[in-house]
Backbone as numpy.savetxt, mean C-alpha at the origin, in Angstrom:
# Nx Ny Nz CAx CAy CAz Cx Cy Cz
10.59 -7.80 9.73 9.56 -7.32 8.83 8.37 -6.84 9.67
7.81 -5.67 9.37 6.68 -5.16 10.15 5.42 -5.98 9.92
4.52 -5.93 10.88 3.21 -6.58 10.75 2.32 -5.64 9.94
2.08 -5.98 8.68 1.31 -5.13 7.77 -0.10 -5.69 7.64
-1.08 -4.82 7.80 -2.49 -5.18 7.57 -2.86 -4.73 6.16
-2.98 -5.70 5.24 -3.27 -5.40 3.83 -4.77 -5.29 3.60
-5.17 -4.32 2.79 -6.56 -4.18 2.36 -6.81 -5.11 1.17
-8.05 -5.23 0.78 -8.39 -6.02 -0.41 -7.72 -5.38 -1.63
-7.36 -6.19 -2.64 -6.71 -5.63 -3.82 -7.60 -4.64 -4.56
-6.98 -3.61 -5.11 -7.63 -2.66 -5.98 -7.15 -2.94 -7.39
-8.08 -3.24 -8.28 -7.71 -3.58 -9.66 -8.24 -2.54 -10.63
-7.34 -2.02 -11.46 -7.71 -1.07 -12.50 -8.02 -1.82 -13.79
-7.88 -1.10 -14.89 -8.10 -1.70 -16.20 -7.06 -2.80 -16.44
-7.45 -3.86 -17.06 -6.51 -4.95 -17.34 -6.20 -5.75 -16.09
-4.96 -6.13 -15.93 -4.55 -6.98 -14.81 -3.73 -6.24 -13.76
-3.85 -4.93 -13.68 -3.07 -4.16 -12.72 -3.78 -4.12 -11.38
-3.32 -4.93 -10.43 -3.93 -4.99 -9.10 -2.90 -4.61 -8.04
-3.30 -3.72 -7.16 -2.43 -3.24 -6.09 -3.10 -3.44 -4.75
-2.29 -3.51 -3.70 -2.82 -3.61 -2.33 -2.21 -2.49 -1.51
-3.01 -1.88 -0.66 -2.55 -0.88 0.29 -2.56 -1.50 1.67
-1.63 -1.09 2.51 -1.56 -1.64 3.86 -1.04 -0.59 4.83
-1.21 -0.87 6.12 -0.71 -0.01 7.18 -0.13 -0.88 8.29
0.72 -0.27 9.12 1.22 -0.98 10.29 0.92 -0.17 11.55
1.25 -0.71 12.69 0.93 -0.08 13.98 1.74 1.19 14.22
2.82 1.42 13.46 3.66 2.61 13.63 3.21 3.79 12.78
2.12 3.61 12.02 1.62 4.70 11.20 2.21 4.78 9.81
2.88 3.73 9.37 3.44 3.70 8.02 2.41 3.13 7.05
2.48 3.58 5.80 1.59 3.08 4.76 2.43 2.31 3.74
1.82 1.32 3.10 2.52 0.44 2.16 1.68 0.27 0.91
2.35 0.06 -0.22 1.67 -0.28 -1.46 2.49 -1.37 -2.14
1.78 -2.36 -2.70 2.46 -3.48 -3.36 1.58 -4.00 -4.49
2.20 -4.63 -5.45 1.45 -5.34 -6.48 0.81 -6.55 -5.82
-0.47 -6.76 -6.06 -1.18 -7.89 -5.46 -0.47 -9.19 -5.81
-0.24 -10.01 -4.79 0.45 -11.28 -4.96 1.94 -11.17 -4.74
2.45 -9.94 -4.59 3.88 -9.73 -4.37 4.08 -8.81 -3.17
3.33 -9.04 -2.10 3.35 -8.16 -0.94 4.69 -8.14 -0.21
5.56 -9.12 -0.48 6.87 -9.12 0.17 7.79 -8.05 -0.43
7.43 -7.50 -1.60 8.18 -6.41 -2.24 7.26 -5.20 -2.29
7.49 -4.23 -1.41 6.56 -3.10 -1.29 7.31 -1.79 -1.15
6.58 -0.69 -1.37 7.06 0.65 -1.09 6.41 1.11 0.19
7.10 1.94 0.97 6.53 2.41 2.23 6.82 3.89 2.43
5.93 4.55 3.16 6.07 5.94 3.58 5.08 6.16 4.70
5.06 7.35 5.26 4.05 7.63 6.29 2.69 7.81 5.63
1.64 7.56 6.37 0.29 7.78 5.83 0.10 9.23 5.42
0.65 10.16 6.23 0.52 11.58 5.93 1.16 11.94 4.59
2.33 11.38 4.32 3.03 11.65 3.05 2.23 11.12 1.87
1.70 9.92 2.00 0.91 9.36 0.89 -0.38 10.12 0.69
-1.01 10.57 1.76 -2.24 11.36 1.64 -1.97 12.70 0.97
-0.88 13.36 1.34 -0.59 14.68 0.77 -0.25 14.57 -0.70
0.42 13.52 -1.12 0.76 13.38 -2.54 -0.47 13.08 -3.40
-1.47 12.43 -2.84 -2.68 12.12 -3.61 -3.62 13.31 -3.68
-3.43 14.33 -2.83 -4.30 15.50 -2.82 -3.86 16.54 -3.85
-2.67 16.38 -4.44 -2.17 17.37 -5.40 -2.79 17.19 -6.76
């Protein structure tokens, strides 16, 4: 398992809280807060480009 540096949780309306993280290889991660062992991953560049659309 990679060494992931998680940011503080981001919480929207209601109880939807997510955490973003990165590792030393340049990958980005997103997980439901409290369930960081189950996450989605991609490169930081891919996640940045999808949020700019």
